[in-house]
C-alpha positions in Angstrom: -56.1 9.9 54.1 -56.4 6.8 56.2 -59.7 5.9 57.8 -59.8 5.4 61.6 -58.9 2.0 62.9 -61.6 -0.2 64.3 -61.0 -0.5 68.0 -62.0 -4.1 68.0 -59.8 -5.3 65.2 -57.1 -2.7 64.6 -58.0 -2.7 60.9 -59.1 0.6 59.2 -62.5 0.8 57.7 -61.0 1.6 54.3 -62.3 2.9 51.0 -64.5 1.6 48.2 -65.0 2.8 44.6 -68.0 4.6 43.2 -70.7 2.0 42.2 -68.7 -0.4 44.3 -71.4 -3.0 44.3 -71.7 -3.2 40.5 -67.9 -3.2 40.1 -67.6 -6.1 42.5 -70.3 -8.0 40.8 -68.5 -7.5 37.4 -65.2 -8.7 38.9 -66.8 -11.7 40.6 -68.5 -12.7 37.4 -65.2 -12.3 35.5 -63.4 -14.6 38.0 -66.5 -16.9 37.7 -65.7 -17.5 34.1 -62.3 -18.8 35.0 -63.5 -20.7 38.0 -66.3 -22.4 36.0 -63.8 -23.6 33.4 -61.6 -25.1 36.0 -64.2 -27.7 37.0 -66.6 -28.3 34.2 -64.5 -30.9 32.4 -64.2 -33.2 35.4 -67.7 -34.5 35.3 -67.4 -35.1 31.5 -64.2 -37.1 31.7 -65.7 -40.5 31.5 -67.8 -39.4 28.5 -64.7 -37.8 26.9 -62.7 -41.0 27.6 -65.3 -43.1 25.9 -65.7 -40.8 22.9 -62.0 -40.7 22.1 -60.9 -44.0 23.6 -58.5 -41.9 25.7 -55.9 -43.1 28.2 -56.0 -42.1 31.8 -53.0 -39.8 31.1 -54.8 -38.1 28.3 -57.8 -37.5 30.6 -55.5 -36.1 33.2 -54.1 -33.7 30.7 -57.6 -32.6 29.6 -58.6 -32.1 33.3 -55.4 -30.1 34.0 -55.1 -28.3 30.7 -57.1 -25.2 31.6 -55.3 -24.7 34.9 -52.0 -25.4 33.1 -52.6 -22.5 30.7 -53.7 -20.2 33.5 -51.0 -21.1 35.9 -48.3 -20.9 33.3 -49.2 -17.4 32.0 -50.7 -15.7 35.1 -47.5 -14.0 36.4 -46.5 -12.6 33.1 -49.9 -11.5 32.1 -50.5 -10.0 35.5 -47.4 -7.8 35.1 -48.5 -6.8 31.6 -51.9 -5.7 33.1 -50.1 -3.7 35.8 -48.2 -1.9 33.1 -50.6 -1.5 30.1 -54.0 -1.5 31.8 -55.8 -4.0 34.0 -59.2 -3.4 32.4 -57.7 -3.8 29.0 -56.3 -7.2 29.9 -59.6 -8.2 31.5 -61.5 -7.3 28.4 -59.1 -9.2 26.1 -59.2 -12.3 28.3 -63.0 -12.4 28.4 -63.1 -12.0 24.6 -60.6 -14.8 24.0 -62.4 -17.2 26.3 -65.4 -17.4 24.0 -63.6 -18.9 20.9 -61.5 -21.1 23.1 -64.7 -22.6 24.7 -66.2 -23.1 21.3 -63.1 -24.9 20.0 -63.2 -27.2 23.1 -66.9 -27.9 22.6 -66.4 -29.1 19.0 -63.0 -30.6 19.3 -62.5 -33.4 16.8 -59.8 -35.2 18.8 -58.4 -35.4 22.4 -55.3 -33.5 21.3 -57.4 -30.6 20.0 -59.5 -30.6 23.2 -56.3 -30.4 25.3 -55.0 -27.5 23.2 -58.4 -25.7 23.5 -58.3 -26.1 27.2 -54.8 -24.6 27.4 -55.9 -21.6 25.2 -58.9 -21.1 27.5 -56.5 -21.1 30.5 -54.3 -18.4 28.8 -57.5 -16.3 28.2 -58.3 -16.7 31.9 -54.7 -15.8 32.7 -55.4 -12.4 31.1 -58.7 -11.9 32.9 -58.5 -13.6 36.3 -55.4 -12.0 37.8 -56.8 -8.5 37.0 -59.9 -9.2 39.1 -58.0 -9.4 42.4 -55.6 -6.7 41.3 -58.5 -4.3 40.8 -60.0 -5.2 44.1 -56.6 -4.5 45.8 -56.4 -1.2 44.0 -60.0 0.0 44.5 -60.7 -1.2 48.0 -58.8 -1.0 51.2 -59.0 -1.9 54.9 -62.0 -3.9 56.2 -63.8 -3.2 53.0 -61.1 -4.9 51.0 -61.2 -7.9 53.4 -65.0 -8.2 52.8 -64.6 -7.8 49.0 -61.9 -10.5 48.8 -64.0 -12.8 50.9 -67.0 -12.4 48.5 -64.7 -12.8 45.5 -63.1 -15.9 47.0 -66.2 -17.5 48.3 -68.5 -16.9 45.3 -65.7 -17.6 42.8 -65.1 -20.9 44.6 -68.8 -21.7 44.7 -69.1 -21.2 41.0 -66.2 -23.6 40.5 -68.0 -26.1 42.7 -71.3 -25.6 41.0 -69.8 -26.1 37.6 -70.0 -29.9 37.9 -73.7 -29.8 38.7 -74.4 -27.7 35.6 -72.2 -30.1 33.6 -74.0 -33.1 34.9 -77.4 -31.7 33.9 -76.1 -30.9 30.3 -74.6 -34.4 30.0 -77.9 -35.9 30.9 -79.4 -34.4 27.8 -76.5 -33.6 25.4 -73.0 -35.0 24.6 -69.8 -34.1 26.3 -69.1 -31.0 24.2 -72.1 -29.2 25.8 -70.3 -28.6 29.0 -68.0 -26.1 27.3 -70.9 -24.1 25.9 -71.7 -22.7 29.3 -68.7 -20.3 29.1 -69.6 -18.1 26.0 -72.9 -16.6 27.3 -71.5 -15.9 30.7 -68.3 -14.4 29.3 -70.3 -12.2 26.9 -72.6 -10.9 29.6 -69.6 -10.2 31.9 -67.7 -8.5 29.1 -70.5 -6.0 28.6 -70.7 -5.3 32.4 -66.9 -4.9 32.7 -66.8 -2.4 29.8 -69.7 -0.4 31.4 -68.7 -0.2 35.1 -65.0 -1.1 35.8 -62.6 1.9 35.9 -60.2 2.1 33.0 -57.1 3.2 34.9 -56.3 2.3 38.6 -52.7 3.0 39.8 -51.0 1.1 36.9 -47.2 1.2 36.9 -45.0 2.9 34.4 -41.9 0.7 34.6 -41.0 -1.6 31.6 -42.1 -5.2 31.9 -39.5 -7.9 32.4 -40.3 -10.0 29.3 -37.4 -12.4 29.8 -38.6 -13.1 33.3 -42.1 -13.6 32.0 -41.0 -16.2 29.4 -39.0 -18.1 32.1 -42.0 -18.1 34.4 -44.2 -19.7 31.6 -41.5 -22.3 30.9 -41.1 -23.1 34.6 -44.7 -23.7 35.4 -45.6 -25.5 32.1 -42.7 -27.9 32.2 -43.2 -28.7 35.9 -46.9 -29.6 35.5 -46.3 -31.7 32.4 -43.4 -33.5 34.0 -45.6 -34.5 36.9 -48.3 -35.8 34.5 -46.0 -37.9 32.5 -44.1 -39.3 35.4 -46.4 -42.3 35.8 -46.9 -43.0 32.1 -45.1 -46.3 31.1 -42.3 -45.5 28.7 -42.5 -41.8 29.3 -40.2 -41.5 32.3 -37.3 -40.1 30.2 -39.6 -37.5 28.7 -40.7 -36.6 32.3 -37.1 -36.3 33.4 -36.3 -34.0 30.5 -39.3 -31.8 31.4 -38.4 -31.8 35.0 -34.8 -30.7 34.1 -36.2 -27.9 32.0 -38.4 -26.8 35.0 -35.3 -26.7 37.3 -33.2 -24.8 34.8 -36.0 -22.3 34.1 -36.6 -21.9 37.9 -32.9 -21.1 38.5 -32.9 -18.8 35.5 -36.0 -17.1 36.8 -34.5 -16.4 40.3 -31.2 -15.1 38.8 -33.1 -12.9 36.4 -35.4 -11.5 39.1 -32.3 -10.7 41.3 -30.6 -8.8 38.5 -33.4 -7.1 36.6 -33.9 -3.4 37.2 -37.7 -3.9 37.1 -38.2 -7.5 38.0 -41.4 -9.3 37.0 -41.6 -10.8 40.5 -40.1 -8.7 43.4 -38.3 -11.3 45.4 -37.8 -8.9 48.3 -41.6 -8.6 48.6 -42.0 -12.3 48.1 -39.6 -13.0 51.0 -42.1 -11.4 53.4 -43.6 -14.0 55.7 -47.1 -12.7 55.2 -46.6 -13.2 51.5 -44.7 -16.4 50.9 -46.2 -18.4 53.7 -49.7 -17.4 52.7 -48.8 -18.3 49.1 -47.8 -21.8 50.1 -50.8 -22.3 52.3 -53.2 -21.1 49.6 -51.6 -23.3 47.0 -52.1 -26.4 49.1 -55.7 -25.6 50.2 -57.0 -24.6 46.8 -55.2 -27.5 45.2 -57.0 -29.8 47.7 -60.4 -28.6 46.2 -59.4 -29.3 42.6 -57.7 -32.6 43.4 -60.6 -33.9 45.5 -63.1 -32.9 42.8 -61.1 -34.6 40.1 -60.6 -37.9 41.8 -64.1 -37.7 43.3 -65.9 -37.4 40.0 -64.1 -40.4 38.6 -64.9 -42.4 41.8 -68.5 -41.5 41.8 -69.1 -42.4 38.1 -66.6 -45.3 37.8 -67.1 -47.1 41.1 -70.5 -46.0 42.5 -72.1 -45.9 39.1 -73.5 -42.3 39.5 -74.8 -40.6 36.4 -73.1 -37.4 35.4 -76.0 -35.4 36.9 -75.8 -37.2 40.2 -72.0 -36.9 40.3 -72.3 -33.2 39.6 -75.0 -32.7 42.2 -72.9 -34.5 44.8 -70.6 -31.5 45.0 -73.3 -29.2 46.3 -72.2 -29.5 50.0 -68.8 -28.2 49.0 -70.3 -25.2 47.2 -72.7 -24.4 50.1 -70.1 -24.6 52.8 -67.6 -22.6 50.8 -70.1 -19.8 50.3 -71.1 -19.8 53.9 -67.6 -20.0 55.3 -66.0 -17.2 53.3 -67.8 -14.3 54.9 -67.3 -15.9 58.3 -63.6 -16.2 57.5 -63.5 -12.4 56.8 -64.8 -11.7 60.3 -62.5 -14.3 62.0 -59.3 -13.0 60.5 -59.3 -9.6 62.2 -60.3 -11.2 65.5 -58.0 -14.2 65.6 -55.4 -13.5 62.9 -54.9 -15.2 59.5 -52.7 -18.0 60.9 -55.5 -19.4 63.1 -58.0 -19.3 60.3 -55.6 -20.9 57.8 -55.0 -23.8 60.3 -58.7 -24.3 60.8 -59.0 -24.6 57.0 -56.2 -27.2 56.8 -57.8 -29.3 59.6 -61.1 -29.3 57.7 -59.4 -30.4 54.4 -57.4 -33.0 56.2 -60.6 -34.5 57.6 -62.1 -34.5 54.1 -59.3 -36.7 52.7 -59.5 -38.9 55.8 -63.3 -39.5 55.2 -62.5 -40.3 51.5 -59.8 -42.7 52.5 -61.9 -44.5 55.1 -65.4 -44.5 53.7 -65.3 -43.9 49.9 -65.6 -47.5 48.8 -67.7 -49.9 46.7 -71.3 -49.6 47.8 -70.8 -46.4 49.9 -73.9 -44.4 50.5 -74.1 -40.7 49.7 -73.6 -39.7 53.3 -69.8 -40.1 53.4 -69.6 -38.5 49.9 -71.5 -35.4 51.2 -69.4 -35.3 54.4 -66.1 -35.4 52.4 -67.1 -32.6 50.1 -68.6 -30.6 53.0 -65.2 -30.7 54.8 -63.4 -29.6 51.6 -65.8 -26.7 51.0 -65.5 -25.6 54.7 -61.7 -25.7 54.6 -61.4 -23.8 51.3 -64.0 -21.3 52.5 -62.1 -20.6 55.7 -58.5 -20.6 54.3 -59.0 -19.0 50.9 -59.8 -15.4 52.0 -56.9 -14.9 54.5 -54.5 -16.5 52.0 -55.5 -14.0 49.2 -55.9 -11.0 51.6 -52.4 -11.5 53.0 -50.9 -11.4 49.5 -52.6 -8.2 48.5 -51.9 -6.5 51.8 -48.2 -7.3 51.5 -47.4 -5.5 48.3 -47.6 -2.0 46.9 -50.8 -1.2 45.0 -48.8 -0.5 41.8 -47.6 -4.1 42.0 -51.1 -5.5 42.7 -50.6 -7.7 39.6 -47.8 -9.6 41.5 -50.1 -10.3 44.4 -53.1 -11.2 42.2 -50.8 -13.4 40.0 -49.6 -15.2 43.1 -53.1 -15.6 44.4 -54.1 -17.1 41.1 -51.1 -19.4 41.2 -52.4 -20.5 44.6 -55.6 -21.7 42.9 -54.2 -22.7 39.5 -50.7 -24.0 40.2 -52.2 -25.7 43.3 -55.0 -27.1 41.2 -52.6 -28.2 38.4 -50.1 -29.8 40.8 -52.6 -31.5 43.0 -54.6 -32.8 40.0 -51.4 -33.9 38.3 -49.9 -35.5 41.4 -53.2 -37.2 42.4 -53.9 -38.1 38.8 -50.4 -39.6 38.3 -50.7 -41.5 41.6 -54.2 -42.7 40.7 -52.9 -43.8 37.2 -49.9 -45.6 38.6 -51.9 -47.2 41.4 -54.6 -48.4 39.0 -52.0 -49.8 36.5 -50.1 -51.6 39.2 -53.2 -53.2 40.7 -54.7 -54.2 37.4 -51.4 -55.8 36.4 -51.4 -57.8 39.6 -54.9 -58.9 38.9 -53.9 -60.1 35.4 -50.9 -61.9 36.9 -53.1 -63.6 39.5 -55.7 -64.7 36.9 -56.0 -68.5 36.1 -53.7 -69.7 33.3 -56.7 -70.3 31.0 -57.7 -66.7 31.3 -54.2 -65.4 30.9 -53.8 -67.3 27.7 -56.6 -65.3 26.2 -55.2 -61.9 27.2 -53.2 -60.7 24.2 -50.8 -57.8 24.3 -53.3 -55.4 22.9 -56.0 -56.4 25.4 -53.5 -56.0 28.3 -52.6 -52.6 27.0 -56.3 -51.6 26.9 -56.8 -52.9 30.4 -53.8 -51.0 31.8 -54.7 -47.8 29.9 -57.7 -46.7 32.0 -60.8 -47.8 33.8 -62.8 -47.0 30.7 -60.5 -49.1 28.7 -61.1 -52.1 31.0 -64.9 -51.6 30.8 -64.6 -51.6 27.0 -62.8 -54.9 27.2 -65.5 -56.3 29.6 -68.2 -55.5 27.0 -66.2 -57.4 24.3 -65.9 -60.5 26.5 -69.3 -60.9 28.3 -68.3 -64.2 29.9 -65.6 -62.4 31.9 -67.5 -59.1 32.4 -68.0 -59.5 36.2 -64.4 -60.4 36.8 -63.0 -57.6 34.7 -65.3 -55.0 36.1 -64.5 -56.1 39.7 -60.8 -56.0 39.0 -61.0 -52.6 37.4 -63.0 -51.1 40.3 -60.7 -52.7 42.9 -57.7 -51.3 41.0 -59.2 -47.9 40.7 -59.9 -47.8 44.5 -56.3 -48.9 45.2 -55.0 -45.9 43.2 -57.6 -43.6 44.7 -56.5 -44.6 48.3 -52.9 -43.6 47.5 -54.3 -40.3 46.1 -56.2 -39.6 49.3 -53.2 -40.4 51.4 -51.1 -38.0 49.3 -53.8 -35.3 49.8 -53.5 -35.8 53.6 -49.7 -35.4 53.4 -50.1 -32.1 51.5 -52.5 -30.8 54.2 -50.0 -31.6 56.9 -47.2 -29.9 55.0 -49.4 -26.8 54.5 -50.5 -26.7 58.1 -46.8 -27.0 59.2 -45.8 -24.1 57.0 -48.6 -21.9 58.4 -47.9 -22.8 62.0 -44.1 -22.3 61.9 -43.7 -19.4 59.5 -46.9 -17.3 59.3 -46.8 -14.7 62.1 -49.4 -14.6 64.9 -52.1 -12.0 65.0 -50.3 -9.2 66.7 -47.1 -9.5 64.6 -49.2 -9.9 61.5 -51.0 -6.6 62.1 -47.7 -4.9 62.8 -46.2 -6.1 59.6 -49.2 -5.3 57.4 -49.4 -1.8 58.8 -45.6 -1.4 58.1 -46.1 -2.5 54.5 -49.1 -0.2 54.0 -47.0 2.7 55.4 -44.0 1.8 53.3 -45.9 1.6 50.0 -48.8 4.1 50.4 
């Protein structure tokens, strides 16, 4: 039976499970395991690059590896959870995350580290989608809105706090220590999940579309890798092949979903404006957080000379504003509608990238750094809850895995694409600027730059610093050229971030329904699928 509507908002009070507080804590901690892993590697990237003499592209892949594994598997694993048990999938994912983190911590090479990050992402693909699916199945009405706001805000805050914890560990131990945060948290969460989360909650009985699942994995994985290799010298053909695979897999996925008796991804539901427009908006806004944190950490350590601990602590304004804004967002949505709150989030994220573009420069004080991160945290805290809530309220409870999988894609595909795009632009911009600096150097200097030295200079900022140490008489010039080149690439990345925000805001403004129509549609979907 439906609870009475609130006269102020038109949203029913809803239901909550027994021991709802403990269940919600368990689900937030489970999502925290995934969110923590999304961000912990970023602070350690300069240390990882120095340890393995890695190229900027290799560092991009390490940064994006976890979200690649998660985004690539999340739709398929979410459907498996809907069919075979969400709690079972959650337990398996938490258990697998422990050896994956240990492998990353003690990886003997950059390739093994990347593989461990991908495996960790797949483990999160088992656990993370089921957290939101269970919230959608166990809570309803205003209680669901509040639960999702806490899940989104605290999960995002854990992600933003990850760099601070990583920075502290790096001030005492080597780079591998950052990955050792996951096992104890995962083990504690595993015990709590087994103890309090219900075993069966409205799971479906239809067979899983395995072919659709394989195509979804192929689509996301090839797309993200194609973006990463697009800016790598000599790898353009490989990138084109990967992009072609992504297009073919995408077409195959759509055809399969239209013809399958029990599609993995119900395209009729996905066509609902409250679903697809929210999915696009969430992808852009969550991607802005991961992209800004990725470029920002490199900027703070490479250009401003922050220690790992200082760079990690610099993100605190994002974590604070995200945590404070999420519950406010849950109260604003019933009053003003999701579209207005989404747009407010986009404006805040746009201002963040504008601050970065204008004020993040050599010799910048911490103030513009804090302001940039604060705007990002505020934007994600405002836009995250309505984006996730619109997805869960647009689908049947028995297909909660589809909504949660899409919500996870918002974060993880958004994070993968934004990190990959901004990382590729940063890499290309750096390489172009450093090449111009080499060409403009005096003839006497150019004569001493061998092919191997030039390759090392072009490879990454860390590569240039390594060369500067080998040639102390040219240290100042090399370091200045490397920093200027990094800033050139970073500026292009910030401009790209602003363009993404404008696209997301345009989609929300033009296609997401206003408050009255939104409430009508969501009531209709609830009645149709109750």
